[in-house]
C-alpha positions in Angstrom: -38.9 10.4 -30.0 -37.3 7.0 -30.7 -33.9 8.7 -31.2 -34.3 10.4 -27.8 -35.1 7.1 -26.1 -32.2 5.3 -27.8 -29.8 8.1 -26.8 -31.1 8.1 -23.3 -30.9 4.3 -23.0 -27.3 4.3 -24.5 -26.2 7.1 -22.1 -27.8 5.2 -19.1 -26.1 2.0 -20.1 -22.7 3.7 -20.6 -23.1 5.5 -17.2 -23.9 2.1 -15.5 -20.9 0.4 -17.1 -18.5 3.1 -16.1 -19.8 3.6 -12.5 -20.7 0.0 -11.6 -17.1 -1.3 -11.1 -16.3 1.6 -8.9 -19.5 1.1 -6.9 -18.8 -2.6 -6.5 -15.2 -2.1 -5.4 -16.3 0.6 -2.9 -19.0 -1.8 -1.6 -16.5 -4.6 -1.4 -14.1 -2.5 0.6 -16.9 -1.4 2.9 -17.9 -5.0 3.5 -14.3 -6.1 4.0 -13.7 -3.3 6.4 -16.8 -4.2 8.4 -15.5 -7.8 8.6 -12.1 -6.7 9.6 -13.4 -4.4 12.3 -15.4 -7.3 13.7 -12.4 -9.6 13.7 -10.2 -7.1 15.4 -12.8 -6.5 18.1 -13.2 -10.2 18.6 -9.4 -10.4 19.0 -9.8 -7.9 21.9 -8.4 -4.8 20.1 -10.0 -1.9 21.9 -12.8 -0.1 20.1 -11.0 3.2 20.4 -8.0 1.7 18.4 -10.3 0.0 15.8 -12.1 3.3 15.2 -8.8 5.3 15.0 -7.3 2.9 12.3 -10.5 2.3 10.3 -9.8 4.9 7.6 -6.2 3.6 7.1 -7.4 0.0 7.0 -10.0 1.0 4.4 -7.3 2.6 2.2 -5.2 -0.5 2.5 -8.1 -2.7 1.5 -8.7 -0.5 -1.6 -5.0 -0.9 -2.5 -5.4 -4.7 -2.6 -4.5 -5.9 0.9 -6.7 -8.7 2.3 -8.7 -8.8 5.5 -6.5 -11.7 6.7 -3.3 -9.9 6.1 -4.4 -6.7 7.8 -5.9 -8.6 10.7 -2.6 -10.4 11.3 -0.5 -7.3 10.8 -2.6 -5.1 13.0 -2.6 -7.6 15.8 1.1 -8.2 15.5 1.8 -4.5 15.9 -0.7 -4.2 18.8 1.0 -7.1 20.6 4.2 -5.1 20.6 2.5 -2.5 22.8 1.6 -0.1 20.0 -1.9 1.5 20.2 -3.9 4.6 19.4 -2.3 7.2 17.1 1.0 5.2 17.1 -0.8 2.2 15.7 -2.4 4.4 13.1 1.0 5.9 12.2 2.5 2.4 11.8 -0.3 1.3 9.5 0.1 4.6 7.7 3.7 3.7 7.0 2.5 0.3 5.8 0.0 2.1 3.5 2.8 4.3 2.1 4.9 1.3 1.1 1.9 -0.6 -0.3 1.1 2.5 -2.4 4.6 2.3 -3.9 3.9 -1.3 -5.0 5.4 -3.2 -2.2 3.5 -6.4 -1.3 1.5 -6.0 2.0 3.5 -8.7 3.8 6.8 -7.3 2.7 5.8 -3.8 3.8 4.6 -5.2 7.1 8.0 -6.9 7.6 9.6 -3.5 7.1 7.3 -1.8 9.6 7.7 -4.6 12.2 11.5 -4.5 11.8 11.4 -0.7 12.5 9.3 -1.4 15.6 11.7 -4.2 16.7 14.6 -1.8 16.3 12.9 0.8 18.4 12.0 -1.7 21.1 15.7 -2.9 21.0 16.7 0.7 21.8 14.4 0.7 24.8 11.6 2.7 23.3 8.0 1.5 23.9 4.6 2.3 22.6 3.9 6.1 22.9 7.6 7.0 22.6 8.4 9.2 19.6 11.7 7.3 19.2 9.8 4.2 18.3 8.0 5.9 15.4 11.3 7.4 14.3 12.8 3.9 13.9 9.7 2.9 11.9 10.2 5.9 9.6 13.9 5.1 9.2 13.0 1.6 8.2 10.4 2.8 5.7 12.9 5.4 4.3 15.5 2.7 3.8 13.0 0.5 2.0 12.0 3.4 -0.2 15.7 4.0 -1.0 16.1 0.3 -1.8 13.1 0.5 -4.2 14.6 3.6 -5.9 18.0 1.8 -6.2 16.3 -1.2 -7.8 14.4 1.0 -10.2 17.6 2.8 -11.3 19.4 -0.5 -11.8 16.6 -1.8 -13.9 16.6 1.4 -16.0 20.3 1.2 -16.5 20.1 -2.5 -17.5 17.4 -1.6 -20.0 19.4 1.2 -21.5 22.4 -1.1 -21.7 20.4 -3.8 -23.5 19.0 -1.3 -25.9 22.5 0.1 -26.7 23.8 -3.4 -27.3 20.8 -4.2 -29.6 21.0 -1.1 -31.8 23.4 -0.9 -34.7 26.4 1.4 -34.7 25.6 4.9 -35.7 26.6 5.9 -39.2 29.5 8.4 -39.2 29.3 9.3 -42.9 32.7 7.8 -43.6 33.0 5.0 -46.1 35.8 2.4 -46.2 38.0 2.2 -49.2 
């Protein structure tokens, strides 16, 4: 009976230690999302928009973005005349870049540059051309990231080649 209680207690403790960090992170994201929703509503973002972007904002929070960053970014996009599904699409592009390891503010700059390009071409919120410009900017940023990764890999290979001794050819000098 003592063995059973010991095994049960050990299993319970292990389960708690494994699941507790995930629970606290989920709870933290939930609390942060509630705070962010409240701040966006106070800033006069329509409830319909806040509801449509909530899932994307939650994903961004779980990827490490902060409430302050997301509030600022969302309001900046909204001030440019972007709302509804287009706002969610822009935040989705942001999420895509953050998921690739780009810092939130740097990813936001890319998305906002795409929006500015679209606005410069005369597109406005609701125009498919505006979202095309955002996607072009994101695609360019992804290509830049790929080019940087290739360059780092080539440098690493080059450094390793310089550090390794010459291969033996089997010939001896006389």
